[in-house]
N, C-alpha and C positions, 0 to 999 in steps of 0.2 A: 462458465461463462462464454459465450461466443464473441469473438473479435470480429469487428467490422472490417474487410479488407480495406487499406489505405491505397489512394491513388495520389501519389505526388510526384510534381515535376516543376522545374523552372524554365519560365518561357518568358521573352523579351516583351515588355509590354506592346510595343509596336506590333509584333506579330499576334499578339492576343486581339489587338484593336482590329486589324485587317480580316482574322478569322472572324470575330463577332460581326463586323461590318456585312462579310460575304453571307454568313448566314442570316443576317436579317434583312438582306434585300428582297425587295418585292414580296413581303410577308405582313406587311402591316396588319391586315386582318386576322391573321393567325398567329400572331407574336406572343399573344397571351395563352394560347393553347398549345403551341407547339414545342418539342424539346430537342436538344441537343445531344448527341452521342459524341464522347470523347475516348477514343482508343488511344492509349499512351503506352509507347515503347521507350526503348532507354534512349533514343534519339530523335524521335518524332512523336507529335500528336495529330490525329488525324481528327477533324471536327465535321460531324455530318448531321444532316438535317433532311426532312424531305426534299429531294431535288437538288440538295447541294452538297458538296464535300471539298473539304481544303486540309490542307496539309502543313505543318510548320515545324520548323526545327525545336527541340526542347532539350534538356538535360533531364532524362527520366530517373527519379529516384526510386520510386515503387511503380514499376509499369502496371497498367489494369484498364479497366474501361468503366465509366461511369455515365450517367444520364442526368442531364438538368435541365429544368425549363428555360427556354430561351429569353425569358423574360428577366432572368437573372443574369445575363451576361452584361447588359449595361450597367447593371448595380455592382457586379464584380469589378468592372473597369472604372466606376466612380470611386470605390475604396482603394483600388491599387494604386490610382494617382495620387492620391494623399500621401502615400509613403515616398514619393519623390526619388525612386530608383528606376533604373533603366529594365530591370528585370524583376519578376514576382514568381513566387513559390506558391 
């Protein structure tokens, strides 16, 4: 059985909000179709989408790369704030 590589990191919720906001600026009509690429190292996460790149400090547990739809970022933030913690994994 093949294992799917895991990308795991700890990020401050405030940094995640800033990254999501920067990636979604001026993209209203493409927010449903565009994707965000996350490149995670042991100390930083780089969030990239067409024409936008931002980097934030993280604690990378399992470095790697992942692509996810931009429309998921607000949903992730909604769920994350329910934990009432300053950091999320």
